[in-house]
N, C-alpha and C positions, 0 to 999 in steps of 0.2 A: 458433570456440569461443564459446558464449554466455556473456556476463558480465552480471550484474545487481548493481549496487552501491548499497545503500541508505544513506541518511544522514538526519540530522535528529532522531533520537530523543533522549531525555533525561528529566530529572525535571521535572515540572510540577505545580502545585497543581490541585486540583479546580476546574473552571470555566475553566481556562486553555486555551491553544491551542498546537499544534505543527504544523509542516508537514514531512512526510516527502518525501524525494526518492529517485528510483531512476534511476540512469544505466545505459543499456543499450548493449550492443555485441555484435558477432558474429552478428547476424541482421538481417533486414529489419524494422526496428522498426515501420514503418507498416503492416505486414501482420499484426501480432500483436495479439490482445486482451491487454490488460494488467490484472493483478489484484493486489490487496493482500490478503494473508492475515495472520492473527495467531494466536499460540499462547501461552496463559497457562500458568503452571506447573500440571502435573497435568491439563491439558485437551488435547483434540484441536485440531489446526490448523483454523481456520475461515475461510471466505471473508468478507471485509469489504466489498470493493467491486471493481467491474470497469468498464473503459471499452473500448468497441469501437475498431476500427482507426482510424476517422476522428475519434473522440472524440464522435461524435454521440449515442451511447447509453451511459448509465451505469446501474449497478444497485448496490444497497446491501443489506446485511443489516438486518433490522429493528432490531437493537440500536444501529446507528449512523446510521440514516436521519434526515436533518434536522440532523445535527451534523457529519458528515464529507462532504467533497467530493473526488472523484477527477477529475483532469484530466491531459491529456498535451500534450506539445509535440513533434510529430513532427520538426520541424526540429532539435531538440536531442537527439532520442532519449532523452527523459526522461518519466517519469510521476511524479505527485505525489499526495499525500494530505493535504489540509488538514483538520485535526482541531480542532474547536471544542467548547466546553462539555464538556471532558474529565471523565470520571468515574473513580473508582478501579478500577472493573471494566474499564476500557480498558487497564489495565496488562497488557502482553504484549510478546513479541518480534514485530515486524511484518516480514513478508517480501513482497518483490516477486516477481511471477511473470509469465512470458510464455507465451502459449498460442496455438497455431494448429494445429488438428486434434489436437494432443497437447501436453503440457507441454514447453516448450522449455528451461526452466531456472528456477532459484531463486537469489535473492540469499542473502547470509549472514545477513541479518536485522539489525534495529536495535531496541534496547530502548527501550520507552516505559514510564515509571513515573509514575503519577498518585497523588500522595500529599501530604498536608499536613504 
């Protein structure tokens, strides 16, 4: 049974930083591409960042490029999203996702609020 558990969300001021974590279990973590999505109120869920199985390749949406960094630790079955220079428009629920040929599962999400 695939389990993805996000943590690290919270309230932060504009310009601040947060690090999200996602603990994975129930599948071969090192075989899956890991992705972070987010969904703001009234908007569709959007892909924010992904990291390939070995961690050698990452990709980011234009809206977060240069501010967010995705990385993984295959020994710990975990993926992270370091978010710097946060903006109010980054406010959303952030979801962890595992993908290998098809979606393996989603986490429950962690809320990030960027506000002064």
